[in-house]
Structures are given as structure tokens and as C-alpha cells.
N, C-alpha and C positions, 0 to 999 in steps of 0.2 A: 671623674668616676668617684674620687674621694669625697667630693662635695655631696654627691647623691647619697653616699653611705652615711654622711653626717646629718642629713636632713631627717626631720621627723616625718611620720607617715602622712600627716596632713599637708606638709610642704611638698612632698612627692606628688600627692594628688593634685595640688594646685599647679605644679609644673606641667602635669599631663593636661589639666584643664586649659592652661595657657596655650599649650601647643594645639589642642583641639580647636580652641577659639580662633587662633591665627589661621589654621587651615580652612576654617569656615568663613574667613574673610573679615574677622573682627580685629581691631587694633586694641591691644591690651595695654592699659596705662595704670600707673599708680596715682594716688591722690596728690602726690607731690609734683607731678608733671602732667597736669590735666590740660588737654586741648581737645574739647569735644567737637571741634570743627575739622579735626585732622582727617576724618574720613566719614563714610556713611554710617559705619558701626563702630562704636567704642565700648570696650568692656573695662570698667573702672574698678580696680581692686580695692578692697577694704574701705568701703564708703560708709560714712556715718549716716544713720537714720534716726528717727525719733526714739526707737526702742532698742537700738544696738547697731553694731557694725556688720553690714552685709558683706559677704566675701566678694561678690561682684555685682555691680549695677550695670545693666546693658542700656546703652544710648543709641538711638537711631536718629540721624539728622539732628543731633544735639538734644534730643528729648528722651528722658528716661522711659524705657518701655519694658524692662525685664530685670529679673533677679536670678543669681546663681548662688546657691548655698553649697559649699564644698565640704566634703567629709573624707576622712582617710579611707583607703580601700577596704581595710578590714572592718569598717563600720557600714558596709553596704546594706547590711540587714536593718540598719536604723533609718534608711532614707525615708520610709513612709512616716516615721515619727517626726521627721524634720519638716514635713509639709506645713505644719501650723506656723513654724518659725518663718519659713520663706514666704508664706502667704501674708504674714504680718508686715515683713519688710516691703512687700509689694504695695501695701497700702500707705506705708509711712512716707512722710516728707523726707527729702534728702538734704543733708548739710554738706556743702562743698565750700570750704573756707568760710567766708562771711555770708554766703548765700544759702537760703533755704528754698528748695524746689518742691512744689506740690505737684504730684502726678500719680495717676493710676498706672501701675506697671503689670499688665496682664500676663506677660510671658515669664513663667517661673520654672526654674530648674533646681533639682537637687542632684549632685553628682559626686562620684568618687574618682572620676577620670576613667574608671572601668565600667561602672554602671551609672547611667544617667536617666533621670526621670523628668518628665515635662508636663506642665499643666497650663492650658490656655484658660485664664479666668474670665474670658469673654463668653465661654460656652454656657449653655443653659444650666447644666449641672456639672460644673467643672470636675473632671476626673483625671488624675495623673496617669501617665503611661510611660513605659520604657521607650527610649529612643537610642539609636545607634550613635548619634553625634549631636552637636548643636546645629540649630538652623542658621542660615545665612542672614545677615542684617537686611539685605535687599528683600528677603522673604517677609520679615517683620514689617518693613516699610509698605509692602504690597498689602499685607493683611490689615494693617491699620487703615490704609486708604479704602479698603473694601468695607470697613465698618464692622458688620456682623461677621462672626466666625463661621467657618464651614459647618460646624455642628448646629449652630443656631439657624443657619440658612435652610437646613433640612426641614425645620418646623413649618416653613411657608410653602412646602412643595404642594402644588395643586393635585387634585384627584386625578387618577389615571384614566385616560380615555381608553376604554376597553375594546374599541372597534378593531376587528381583525385579530384579536388575541383569543387564544383558547383559555378555558377556565384554569388549567394548571399554570399557564404563563401569567395570567392575571394574579393568581395567588402568589407566585414566586416574586413578582415585581412589588406587589403591595407589602408582602411580609418582609422583603429585603429593605424597603424604605422605612418600615416600622422599626426594623433592627438598627438602621442608621440613626433614626431619631432617638433611640435609646442608647446611642453611643456604644454599640457593641462593635469591637474592632474587627471581628471576623464573622463571616456568615457563609453557610454552605447551602447551595441549591442542588438537590438531587433530582435529576430529570432524565427520564428514559431516553436512550439513543433514538433519534428520529422524532422526538417530541418538540424540537425547536429550541435547544439550549442557546445556540448562538444568536438566534433571532431575539430571544428573551434578553440576552446580554445587550444586544444592540438597542433594545427598547429602554432598558434602565440606564445605559451609558448616555443615550441621547437626553434623557430626563436629568441626569446629573450635570451634564454640560449646560443645558438650557435653564433649568430651574434652580440648580444649586450653585451654578457658576463655578464648577470644578475647573481647575486650571489645566490639568493633564491627567489622562487615565491610561494605564498600562494594561494591555491584553496579553497575558503571558501564556505561552504554549511550550511544548517540549519537542516538537518536530517542525521542520520547515513546512511540511505538508499541511499541518493544522493551522499554521500561520497564514498560509496562502488562502486557505478556506475561509478563515476569519476575515481576511481582507476583502474577499469577494462578498461576504455577507454584509459588511459595512457599506460596500460600494452599491449594493442593490437595495439596501434598507431605505424606506421612505416613511417618515413619521406621519401620524394622522393629522397633525396640525400644520403641515407645510407640504407644498407640492414639489419641493426639491428633494433630491437624494441626500443621504447623510453626508457624503463626501463633497457635496456642493455647499454644505453648511459648516462643516468642520474638517480640519486637516487630519488625515489619517496617514501615518507613516509606518510601513513595515520595515524594521531595522535589518539592513543587510551589511552594515559596517558598525563602527563604534560611534558614529555621529548621530546624536539625537537633535533633531531640528527644534529651534527655539519656538517656532510657531506651530508645532504639532500638538494637537489636542488629544489624539488617540495614538498611542504607540503600540505596535504589535511586535513582539520579540519572543525568541526562544529563551528559555532560562539559561541555556549554555552561553548564548551571546551576551546576555546581561552579566553573567558571571565574568566573562572575559573583559567586558567593558569596565567593571569595577576593579579588575586587576590591571587595567591599562594595556590590554593586549588585543590584537586583532584575532579574528576567528575565521577559519576556512569554512565555507558553507557545508562541506562534507560532514562536519561535526554536528550539523543540525538535522541530519536525515534520520538518526536513530534516537529512540527514547533513552535518555541518559540513565534512568533508573534501572535499565536492563544491563548496564555495564558491570560485569562481575568483578573487574579489578577495583573499581571505586568501592563497591560493597565490601570486598575483602579487606581493603586498607582501612575502611572506617570501623571495622571491628577491632583493629589494632591500635588506632590512634585517632586524634581529632583531625578534622579537615583543615587544610591550610586556610586561615581566615581571610576574608576580604578586608580591605582597608578603605578608609575614607577617601573618596575621590571628589575633589572640589568641582570638577566639571559635571558631576552627577551627584548633587547634594541629596540628603535624605528626604527632602521635601519635593523632589523632582516629580513625584506622582501623588495625587490625592487618593486615588483608588487603584487597586491592582486586581484585575479579574484573571483568575487562574483556570484555564480550560483543562479539562481532563485532570483535575487536581488530585485524583486518587493515586497519582504516580508522580515521581520527579520533583517533589517539594520537600523531601526529607534529607537527612544526612548532609552531604556537601552542599546541596542546593538550597537548603533551608535558610542559609545565611543571606542569600540574595533577597529573600522576603523580609528577614529580620532587619536588613539594612535600611529599608525605606519606612518613613513615617506615613503610612497609608492604611486605609481600610482594605481588608483582604476579602474578596468574594470568590468562593470556589464553585466551579461547575463540574459536575460529574454524573454519569449514569450509574456507576458501580463503585460506591465508596466502600472502604474497608475500615477496620477499627482505627488504624492510624489516622485516616482522614477525619473521622469524627473527633478524635482527640486533638488534632491540629487545629480544627476550627472551633475548639472550646464547646463542642456538642451543640453549637448554635445552628441547627438545621432549620432554615426558614421555610423550606418547601421540600416535600418529598413526593415524587411522582414516579411510580415504578413502571416497569415494562408491562406488568399485568394490568395495572390501571389504565395505561395508555391503550392497550388492546381493547379493554372493556369499553373505553370511550370512543373507539374507532380512530384514534390518532395514529396508531401503529397497527400492523396486521400480525396475526399469530403465525406460528409455523408448525409444520408436520415434519416428522423424521422418517426417512427411508434409508434402510440399511443394505449395503452391498458388502459381502464378505467373500474373499477368495482363499484358497488353500495356502498359497505362499504368503499372502498378507498376514495370515494368522500364525503360520509356523516357520516361515523362512524356507531355506532350501540347502541342498548339498551339491557342491561341484567336486567331482571325483578326479583323482590323479589320473593323468593320461588323456583327459578330455582336451580337445582343442577348442579354445574359446577366444573371443576378442577381449583385449584390454584397451581402455580408452583413456587418453591423456585428458585430465580435467580442464587444462587451460586451452590447449589447441583443438580438443575434441578429435584428435587423430587416433585412429585405431591401429592395433597391430595384432596379428594372429599368433597365438602362443599355445604351447602344450603345457598343461598344469603338472607340476612335480609332485604335489601332494593334495590330499583332500582339503577342501575349504567349505566349512559349514557356516552359513550365515543366518542370523536371526532377523525377525521382522524389523528391528530398529536399525539394522545395517542397510536396509533397502534404500536405494536412491542416494546413498552416501558412499559406502564402500562397494556395494554391489547394485547393479541395475538389472532388473529382470523385465525386459520389454513385455513379456507375456502377462506379467502381473498388472502392469499399467494398462495394457490392451484389454484385458478381461474386465477391469473396472470400467473402462470407457465403454466397452461393448455392453456391459451390464447396465450402465447408465442410459445408453441410447435405447435399449430394449424397454427398460422401466419407464422412460419418458413417454414412449408411444403407447404402452399398455396400461400403466398404472398411475404415473405421476401427473402428466398432463396429456391424456389420451386423445383429446379432441382438438388438437391444434393443427388442423389440416387446412391449407389455403384452397382457393377456388380452382387451382390447377392440380389439386390432389397431393401436393407436396407437404410434408410435415415441417412445421416451423419450430425450431428449437427455442425455448424460452431463454431470455437473457440469463446467463449462468456465470458465476464467479467461482473459479477453482483455486483453492489454497494449496500451494506446493511447498515442499521442504526447502529446496535450494534453487538457485538460478538454473543449474544444470537439470534438476528434476523438472522444472517448469518447461525447459526446452523439449525434454523427452515427451512430456504430456501433450504439448502443442502439436508435435509431429504426429503422434498417434491419434489425437482428436481429429485432425484434418483428414487423415486416412480413413478412419472408421466412419466418419460422417460424410465421406466423399465430397469434401469441400476444399476450397482454395485458401490462400493466405489470409484473406480478409475475414474469414469466418471465425478464426481463433487467433487471438493476439496476446502477447505478454505485456503486462502492466507492472513495471518495476523500475526503480531508480536507475538500474544499470543498463537499460536497453538503449540502443543507438537512436531509435526513433524517439521523438519527444513524448515522454510518458503522459504529459498533460493532454496532448493532442489525442493520443490513443484513448485516454480516459474519457475525454469529451465525446469522442465518437461512440464509445461504448454506452455512454449515458444518453446521447441524443440522436444517434443514427441507427439504421437497421443493422449494419455491420460495425464491429464484430458481434456475433451472437454469444461467443464464449470468451471470457478473459481469464488469464492465468496469472496469479500474483504470488509473490513471496512475502513482500513487506509493505507495498505502497498503499494498498487500500484495505488494510486490516482495520484501521481506525480512522474516524473523522472524515470519511469521504462519502458524499451523498450520491448514490446511484439508484434512483427511485424505481426504474423499470426492472430491477433485479427480481427474479422469481425463484432462482435456485442457487444455493451455496453447496458446492461439492468439496468436502473436506478430504484431501489426500495427504494431510499432515495433521499430527496430533498437537494439542496445546495443553500445557500443564497449568498455566495461570488462569484462574477463574475470571479475573477481570479482563484479561486479553481475549479470552474465549467469548465473553459476553459482548465485547466490542466487535469481534469478528461476526458474531451472529447478528449484531445490529446493522450490518450492511444490508440485510434483507428486509428489515422491518418497515422501511419507509412506505407510506401510502402514496398513491398516484391516481389522478382521475383517469377515467376510462379513455377519454379522448387523447390525453397525453401518452398513455400506455400504448394505444393503437398506432401512434405515430412511429414507434420503434418495433412494436410486435403486432403485426396486422391481424393475427388470428385471436389475440387475447381480447376478452370481453371486459374483465375487471380484475384488479388485484385484490383478492379477498384474503390471501395468505401467501406464504412462501414455503419452500421445501428445503430442508437440509438433507442432502444425500451424504451419509456418513460411510466412508469407505475405509476408515482406519480406527473406528471405535472411539472417536473424539468425544462423542456425547457422553459415553459411560466411563471414560478414563478418569483417574483420580486427579482432582484439581486442588491447587493450593491458593490461599488468599493472595500471596505475593511470593516472590522469590526468597528463599531462605538467606539469612545473613551469615551463616557459619562459614568459616574459612575453608577453601578448597585447595587441594595441592597444586593445581595448575589453573591458569587463567588463559582464556582464548586470546590468541594474538590479536584478533579483531578488537577485543575490549581494551588491550594495551594501546593499540593504535588510536582507538576512539577516545581514550582518556587524554592522550597527548593532543589530539585534534581539538578537544574541548578546552584546551588551554591549561590543563593541570600540570604544574611543574613540581615534581616530587622526586626525591633521590631514589626511592624504591622503584618508582615507575620507570625512571630512566635506566636504572641498572637492569631491571627485569626485561625491558625492551631490548637493551643492548645485548644481553645474553642470548635472547631469542634470535636476534639478527646475526650474531656470531655463528650460531648453529645453522641458521638458514644459509649463510654464505658458503658453508661447506657442502650443502645438500643440492643447491641448484646448479643448473648447467651453465656453460659459458654463454650460450645463446640467451638464456634467461637473464643472466647478469647484464648482458648488453642491452636487452629490452628495458631493464630496470632504469638505465641511465636516462631514458626518455621521460620518465616521470619524476626524476629526482634532481633536476637541474645539473645533470652530469656527474653527480656524486655516486660513488660506488658504495656497497654495503660497509666496507671497512671505514671509509670516511664518515659515513652516517653514524656508525657505531662509535667512532672516536669522538665525534662531537657530543654524543649523549654522555659518554663517560667524562669528558673534559668539563662539562657543565657543573659537575659536583666533585672535581678533583681539586682539593685545596691548594696543592703545590702549583698547579696550572693557573688557578685563580690568582694566587699571590704573585706569581711571575708577571702575569699580564697586567695586574693592578699596579705593580711596582713601576712598570713603564709609564703609566699615567701619573703616578705619584711623583716620579722624578721630574715631571714637567711643572710641578707646583713649587713656588718659592718656599725655601726651608722654613721661614718664619710663619708661613700660613698652614703648615702641615700639622694641624691639630689631630688628636686621636679620633675625634668625631668625623673629620673630613676624610681621614685615611680609611675608616670603617665604611663610610658612604661610597668611597671610590671602589672598594672591594665589592660592595653590594651591587654597584652599577656594572662592574666588570662581569660578575656572575650573571646578572640579569641579561647582559648582552650575549653571553655564551649560551644561556638557556634559550634566548630568542633565536640564535643562530641554529641551535639543534632542532627546535620545534618547527621552524619555518619550512623545513624540508618535507614535512609530513602533510601533503595535500591529499585531496580525495582520490586522485588518480593513483598516486603511489600507494596509499593505504589499501585500495582495492587490489592492486597488483600483488602487494606483499601478502595480503590475506588469501588470495587465490593460489599464488605460486608455492606457498608453504605447505599446502595440503598434500596428502598423498597424491602423487602424480597420476596414479592409475585407478580407474574404476573397472571392476570386473563386469563384463556384459554377459549375463547368464541367459543365453538364448536356447539352452537345452532343456531346462526344467520348464515345462509348459504348465501354465496355471489353469485353474478352473474356478468358476463362481460356485461357492457353496451355500450362499444365502443371498436372496434378493427379495426383500419384503418390507412392508411398512413396519416400523418399530412398534413394539407393544404400547409405548406411550402414545403414539399417534392413533392406534386402534382404540385405546381407552378414551382418548380425547374425542374421537369421532363418535363413540357411544354416548359420551356426555353431551355433545352438540345435538345429536338427534333427540336425545331425551329432553334437553332444555327446550328445543324447538317445539316438541309435542306438548310439553308442559305450558309453554307460553300460549300456544293456540287454545289449549283447554281453559287456561285462566282468563282468556279474553273472548271466548266464544259467545258469551251472552251480551258483551258490550259492543263488539264490532259487527255491523250488519252482515258483511260478507261471510264472516266466520260462523255467525248464527245460522245462516242459510246452509252452509256446507255441513254443519254438524247436526242441526235440528230440523231443517226444512229442505231435505234433498229434492223435493218436487219443485222447489223454487230456484234451482240452480240456473234455469233459463233466464232468470232476472239479474244474474250477476253482471255488473258493468265494469268498465275500465276504471271509473271513478271509485267504485267500491274496493277494487283490488289495490288501487293506489293508496287508499286510506290505510289498508292493512300494512302495505309496504312502508309508508311514511312513519307509522307508529312503531313498527318493528325496528326501523333504522334509527329512530330517535332513542328508543328505550333499550334495544338490544343489538347494537351494531355488530356484535360477534356472531349474530344469527343471520348474517347477510345470506340471501338465497343461494348465491353461487357457492358459498362456503359450506352451507348445510348440504347442498347437492354433493359436494366433494366428500363430505363426511359419510353420506349414504354410499357413495362409490367405493370408499375405503372398506366399508363393512359388508357390502353385498355386490353381486355382479349386476351392474346397471347396464342393460342392453342399449337403452336409448342414449343418444347424444344429448348434452345439455341444451336447453331451449335457447332461442335466439336472444332473449333479453331476461332481465332479472324478474320482471313482473310475471312473465309466463312461467319462469322457473318457480316463482312463489305459488302460483296456482297449482303447478305439478306437485309441489311439496305438500301443500294443504290437502290435496286429494289423496296423497299417499298416507299422510298422518291421520286423517279422519276415516281411512279405510275404504274410500271409493275405489282406489286402484290398489291392487295387491302388490304390484311392482312399481317402482319409480320410473315414470316415463314422461317425456316432454309433452306438455299439454298441446302444443302446436301440432305435434305428431298425432296425438289422440284425436284432435279435430279432423285432421286429414284422413285418418282411418275411419272415423265415424261417418264422415261425408261420403267416402267411397262406398261404404257399406249401405248407406241410405240410398244412394243413386242406384246401386245394384239391386236393392230390394224394390225400388220403384219400377225398375225395368223388368223384374221377374214376372213372367206371365203377361207382361204388357211391353213387348220388346222395344217399342219406340214411344214411350210416354213423353219424353222431353226431346225437343228438337236440338240440333247443335247450338243454335242461337240461345235457347233457354239454358242449356248446360253452361255456356260461357257466363251467362248472368248469375247462375247459381254459384259458380266458382268465385265470382266477385264477392258474393255474400259470404261464402266460406272464408275467403282471404280477409274480409273485414272482421269476421268473428275471431280469426286467429290473432289479430292485433288489438281488438277491442272487447273480445269475450262475449259480445251481445250485439244484436242489431235491432233498431227500432225503425218504424216506417219513416220517421223524420230523417233518418240517416241517408235515405235515398235522394235527398235534396243536396247532398254534399259529395265531395270527392270520395271515390272515383265515379260514383253513379251519375252525378249531374252531367258529366261530359258524354255519357251514353244515353241521355234522355230522361234520367231521374225516375221518379215514381210513375210518371205517365207512361214511360217506356215499359216498365215492369208490368203495369196493369194491361198494357197492350199485349205483352207476351203471355201473361198468366191469367188475366181476367179476374173473376171473382175468387180464384184460388190464391191470389197474391197474399192476403193477410194470413191465410191458413198456412201457406208455405213458410212465411217468415216466422210464425209462431212455432211451427214444427221443427224448422232448422235450429232455432234457439234451444229447443229441448234436446234434439238429437245430438247436436254437436257438443253440447255440454255434458252429455251422458257419461 
């Protein structure tokens, strides 16, 4: 200790640097005891060069490759000024004894032992950067063997093969690679949910591995669910220039422990797991279920003090990854977690749909690509949404339970009910619903209102061939696990369906949640899924057509992510595999039963300190591997209180999750981990085993540190996913009031004003588009300017309009425009059988041929029947039954092709009935006249 006090600041810095070098695998030698063959890497202190004495020269395999210029810690602000000096030493010849060694030394550091900067002078435009630690000598050996530096290899990247990529994805990859070539350390890709962020990532990751020879790339997420989804994306990704899958070409490892395989080229990990790896600890998978940025304890503590820093871990050096891709990077990369990213010497690439100000700041405002939800909808990459509002009396105002009423109270854990008489009035507000009070009538009326609105306004024409209504795939967002259970029971009752119809998708269900989710995505059942947590973000369910919000959300980013579940496009054939009555997915509908659309949203959760922290967040912080005295004391105090509240039966049940430890034992372990007397006593027992002559102050201190680490490990190892769930549930108020006496009523059930306004805009845009193109497109010209020629409209002409509309205005898809009309006015007719027929119907409405919107196939049917009736009036038997059958064939042909020519009689279905010869035999010289007349009459 006294030696340290007597050292000058620069000597202290050099001691730190010596230690850093040793931990990174370098042998530190002085010029008096030089042995360059002692190991792969040697750091030689105070070595003479042509222009002065370098603080350290780095040798790899006895060849000089690098320089370190050391400065005192308080001179950190001068490190940039030292670059010229260290660069000079890098070029100088070295003098060791009588020998002069000429060599280029490209790897150059300036360091105070606290701040370290590094420049690789092999780079095209060498630029210094801060690094957490020194690189390992093996890394330099590998880099030298490769020849060109990583940043130089960027310059030879071949042009991107754009096959199968959307314009926004092409832009993102090209701009990102341009950013790499400019040596920008961070880059942000903003891409709308559903626009293919992960596919874009797989594309540029493949190119980095193949063309830039990246060693290893980290794909960083903040929940296990996102990690699994990323893994699936890499497993299915197939590059354009190879007929093998990505995982056949490169090793992809999703981390489930602290082991990083040496041959893995893509690692997928949660940021929580990486943090625990850098701290040398194991992590229970339960800590990966929730987004860590949502943990209020961590946020609260970080307003008071700095996070516990990560330390250098030789098993995971700073150069472990060349690139880090951060999925959903608008969350979980700040505060405590930022140090995980600061640790690695890697390029950082952020992916997000919903960045906030912090995100832009973190990525140095280097946004290489922006692709918003609105742009993705305009391009037809995603579908837009409409909002339908359901409001009930109790949802809005709450209710009152009066003293003397007999009601049920339900135990939250066991769900057991007991019949009680209330002693006093209990008034509950809307925010108490489904937490403190459950009103089944409130849930039931929302579900009944949803069922009615589905059939009459939202998707009214989803009736199958047996006359049964088919509920579109619906995702319900519930407040809690208990709330989800209540919703599911009532949905099954109100829709008169069984268990398979409606399922819960949450981490806590007994049934495998992935299996349920896959069935929801790919099978007919379930039609409705209810979730609390699992598929709010990052889960792709393309056939979803309705999101039913029965919980509010305050975070604007989280809300956008939840809405993103419905935006995915899906082709009609795939949609009909799971929803037989669906024709196409042109939009989705948000059914808002809680005012979620209009409630106040914040950019992110506030950081100000709050008086209490949820037990769930304390348990989550421990599970994430955070060892902090305040955390342990807070949790211990909460468990002491809990021990006094829970029943003997609940205490007994707890032992099943805690390896037989009761709450008193668990609490004692938490307190002992930071009890200095206990630590000293236990450490002394270990110190007594050490020979007296070896008991240096440093060794005694390290023994105490190891003792405390063991006590911390013992305390935290108890908190597994099962125990944490049990503690979180058992500590809540045991009872929920079941208010079955206040009967609810629906007070509002209508399209939201924003949806009505949007529908007006769509109809207006559609009419404007037709007007703008009526002189260019032949079919439109006929509809608008030559009504007498409507008989000449052919399938090919309508297809030309459809193709141009789809290319230029995907938002004006016929089905979506039809729905817009249906929102604004009562449309009596069901939608046509296909989009082309719907387009004809809409054109006729827009240009004034039809006053009401009606399906053109129905119009043809009506016109045909009227014509037949008129033909028979006054001449009761003009056509024979055989002639009528032939005329019906012509009518059916016009329904699908809009026009009939004489030549059509030579093809299906006419050829099998005798073709034009048969028609002439039936109608004689009237044949041509009848064909011409039917073309005119049916298109009227």
C-alpha cells in the first residue's frame, strides 16, 4: 500500500497497464531481461527507438507489431495529442542491446490504464478509437496472417444481389455497407415492424461473413423470445448465391449458458446473459423472459449511483465479436446494459421500428436507413389498420359494491371462491378492474359487443358454405394472467365454442406456448389467442386480422410494437389455409375496448425514483445476475414481510421451488452476503489454512472477496423462474372481489372517427386516381367517356387497370376501398368473389353508373334475369329449357370475363357442349345478335 502511495501518477498508470496486459495474455518484460521467445506475446517496457524511448513495444512471435504510449490517469484528456508520438514510434527502428530491428508496427495504443485508445495503422484511413482493454496477442497474430485489416476488406465488398429484396431492404444493406467503408462505429437501421428487419440483418450478416471475412458476429436481443425468432430466421435464410441454408454454411449458436463455442460464427444472446457472462456468473433462463429496461428497480438505482461495472474476462476478450447487431435497440441498451456494448471492440448495428431520442443519440445520429410504417403501407409491404371502439358503462366509470351485499371473493393463486357478505361499501375505479375487482359482466359485454360488431360491421361477410360465421384470427391483449383466464372462459361461452377455439399464449401456461403459437399461426384453431406478455413484440403471426385491446399501454414504443402484430401481409392462398372465408388481407382492425388508442403515451418509462418497487422487479434484477447491497436488502425486507403474511400451506408449497429452503433461510442468505462480520468470520477460516509467511495483505483481501462472492452466489442461486413466479403471485392480495351484481351495458360500439376520416380519404383518393387516369387507360376511358362501349370491356382491360393500381397505389386495393365504402355507407351487397370484379363494381360506383355500391357479379345476375323475363313477356316460351341452359353458360362466362366473343365458344365450357356449332343449331341466325345483346345488357 505504501509503495502505491509513493509512486508518481505515471508509475501507477503503468502498473495498471502491466496488469491489463497480463490479463490479456501478454508477458510483460523489462529491457534488462528480454526473452522474446518466452511466449506468443511479449510487451517490452521502455524500449529505445530511433526517436526516443517507447513505453511498451508489443512483440508477437518475436516480431515487433505494436506500441503502447502510457500517460498518467489525470492526463487522459491529452491522449489524442499523443497519437503523433506513438505513430512515430510505430515506424521507428527498435534498439535492443546491440541489435537494431526494422519493422512496421501497425497496432498502436495510448493508455492511462483507465482510458485506452487504439489505432490499426493498416486501415485505409487510420482512426483511433476507445477500447475497453488490450487485444490478445493471438488476435494480432491472426490479424497479421489475414494481411488486410477488417476495415480495408470492406472496400472490396462486391455489389449486392438485390434479387428477392424489397427497395427498403436494399437501401438498408447498401447504406450500412457504405457506413462501414467510412469506418463509422455505429449505425442505426429504422425499419417498420413487418418490413423484414431480421431478414435484412441475415442478408448483411451473410455478406460480412462471406465477403469481409468477419470472424464472429453477435446478434443481441433482450428477451428469449426474440432470440428464438432470430435463430429461426437464420435457419430458414438462403442466400441468392448459394443453394444451401445459412446454417449449412455457418455455425449459429443461441447462447443458453456461459459457453461461447470457438467455432460459432453467429452468436445469438440476450443482453442479460452476456452481462452475466462478463461477470463470470450463470443465468437462469427465467431472467431472459422480460425486457430488462422495464425493470423499475434497475432504473431507480441508476438514478442514485453508477452501475456495477463489468470487468475484463479473458475467456471473452474485447475482440470476441467483430460486429454486434442489436435487435429492438430502442430499449435495453442504456444505463446498466450499455457497458456490455462498451466492452467489445466491435461495430454496432441497431435495428428498430420505433427509435426514440436516446436511440438516435446512442448511434451518433448515423441513421443509415429510415423506413416508417406509413411508407411500408404505401409500398404495400404492410397493411394499414382501422379502429373500432367498444365502450361500456363500467369500463368507463367503475362500480360500487354496497355493504350487506353477498358476493364471491376469489383466491388469486388457487382460484378458489368463497361466499361472503360485505361489511362496508367498496367503490372501484376503471383501473381496479381485473386486478382488485373482476366484473364478469364488463368482460362479457365487451366480448358480446365484439361478436356483434364482427358480424355486422367489422368483417360482416365471413360466412362459410354451411352458413356459419368464421371468426377472423384475433389476438386479445389482457392485463394479467388471471384476466386472460377470465376472458378465455367468457369468449368460449359467448361464441358457443370449445377449448380449441380460444387459447392462452403466455410464458406461464402449462401447454407448450410455442406449440400453441404455431397452431395459432398455421392451423384453423385457435381462432382467438389471449396473451399478457408473449406476443406483444417480435412474433410473426401473419394471418392476424384483429387486435382486441383489453389492457391499456402507456409506452408509445411498446404500443407501436403491439400494433405491429397485425401489420404483416400474407398472400391470399396462405390466408385461406387458416381462414377459409377470407379473400385477402388488405388491412387489420384494432378493436379498442379500453381507450388504448387515445390514452396518453410516453416515449419511455420515466427515470425518477419511486417510493416502492414491484417485487417482480426485485426478483428479476437478482435473476439477471445483479449483485448489489441495496437490492439484497430490499428483497430481504420484502421477504421478511411476506413470511408473516402467507399461510402455512403456502410456506410448505414454497419449499418445492426453493430446494427446501424456507423464507427465513433465504432471507438470511441475502443479508449474510453483505454482512461484513459474517464475511470476515468465514474468510478467516480460509485464511487460517494459508501458511503465515504467505498471508500478504493482497492475498487476505482476495480471500475476503472470494468469500463474499461465494455467499452472493449461494444467495442468488435459490431464485429460479419457478420460485420467482410463486413469490410474485403469492405476495399479491389474496382475494379478488367478483362483482356479479353490477350488470354492465355497452354504451358505444362504432368505428373510431379516425377510421371514418381515413375511409373518406381512401374513397376520395380512389376517385381521384380514376379521374387522373381515365384518358390513359382504355377501360377507364370507356367507363367515363364512352358508356355505350361498356359491352367491349374485357378481362384483359380490367386486369390492366388492376395491375397499374396495384403497382402505383397499393393502398387502394379493391377490397380495402370496398371496406372504406362499407364504413361510410350502408352497403347492401356482399363483396364480389374476387378483386377484379370488386374493381369493376367500384369503378361503376365512382363514375356514377351505379348510385349504390353493389357487386358487379350480382348486377350481371340481376340484369340477366330481367332480360330473360322481358324476352318472355308477351311471348311466354321464347326460349326452350335447352336454350336457357346455354344462355346461363354465357352469363356465367361474362361474370368471370366481363365480355363474350364468338371465338370464346370454341373454349371451355362451351366446347364440351358442342361449341359454336351447337349454339348455331340452338339459335340459328339469332346467334350473333344474342351475343351482342347480352354483352350490352349484362354490362348495363
